N, C-alpha and C positions, 0 to 999 in steps of 0.2 A: 290844603290842596283843593283846587276848584274841580268841579265835576261837569261833565258834558251833559247836554240835554238829550242828545241822540247821536247815533253813528249813522253817517250817510256814506254810501258807496255807490259809485257809478259803474255801469256795465253789469248789472245784476243778473242779466240773462246770458252773460258771456262765459268764455272758458276760464278766465282768471277767477271769477266768482266761484265757478263750479270746482275748479281744481285747488284753490287756495283759500278763498275768503270764507265760504260756508264751513269747511272743516275747521278752520281756525277759530270760528265763533263759538263752537260747542264747548270747548274747554273752559273759557271764562264764565260761561253761563253755568256750567257744572260746578265750578268753584264758588259760585254766588258773588262774583265780582263784576258781572255785567247784568244790569237790570234796567237798561234804558232802551227806548225804541231803536230798532235797526231798520233804516230806510234804504231800500234798494231802488236805484234809479235805472231805468232801462228804456230803450226804444221799443222793445217787444211789447205787444199788447196782451200780456199775460194777466190772468186774474191773480189775486193773492193766493188762492189755492194752488194754482199752477206754479207760482214761485216757491211756495212752501214744499210742494212735491219735488221740485228741482233741487231745493236745498237738502231735502231728505235723501234723495238719490246720491247727491254729492257726498254727504256725510257717511252714508252707508258704504260707498265705494272707497273712500279715502281713510276713514278712521273708525268706522263702526258707530252705530247709533246707540246712544245712551237714551232710553225712552223718556226718562224724567227730564234730563237736560234738554233733549231736543224738543220736548213739549213746551218748555219755557222759551227756548229759542224761537220756536214757531210762533208763539204768542207775541213775542217782541218784534217779529219781522213784519214790516210794512212794505208797500211798494208804491212807486211813483212812475208813471209812464210819461216819457218825454218824446213827442213826435215833432220833428222839425223837417220841413221840406226845403226851405231856403234860408239863407243868412238873414234876410229881412224879417222873416218870421221868428227867428231866434231872437233878434233884437226886440221885436214887439213883445214876445213872451217875457223877456227879462224886464222890460219897462213896466209891464203890468204887475209883476211880482214886487217891484220896488214900491 
């Protein structure tokens, strides 16, 4: 079985991440089956600490925080900010990354 290098999810500052994704990530970390970077992509200009705080609030509200597992999850969590104003700027960003 091949392994992934990272998990990337879009909308990291949104409701779906808050209600579903962050709570779902704690269990595999707790079971030691998730140990790769988790990259959240969002338009929001949050710092990594703000994203981690949002993830903690989400987990606390939806499934309860396991301090050890959440500490590992928090360490794996990274963020990417994507700010696009126009379609032409989206195209330019894509070209630069290729």
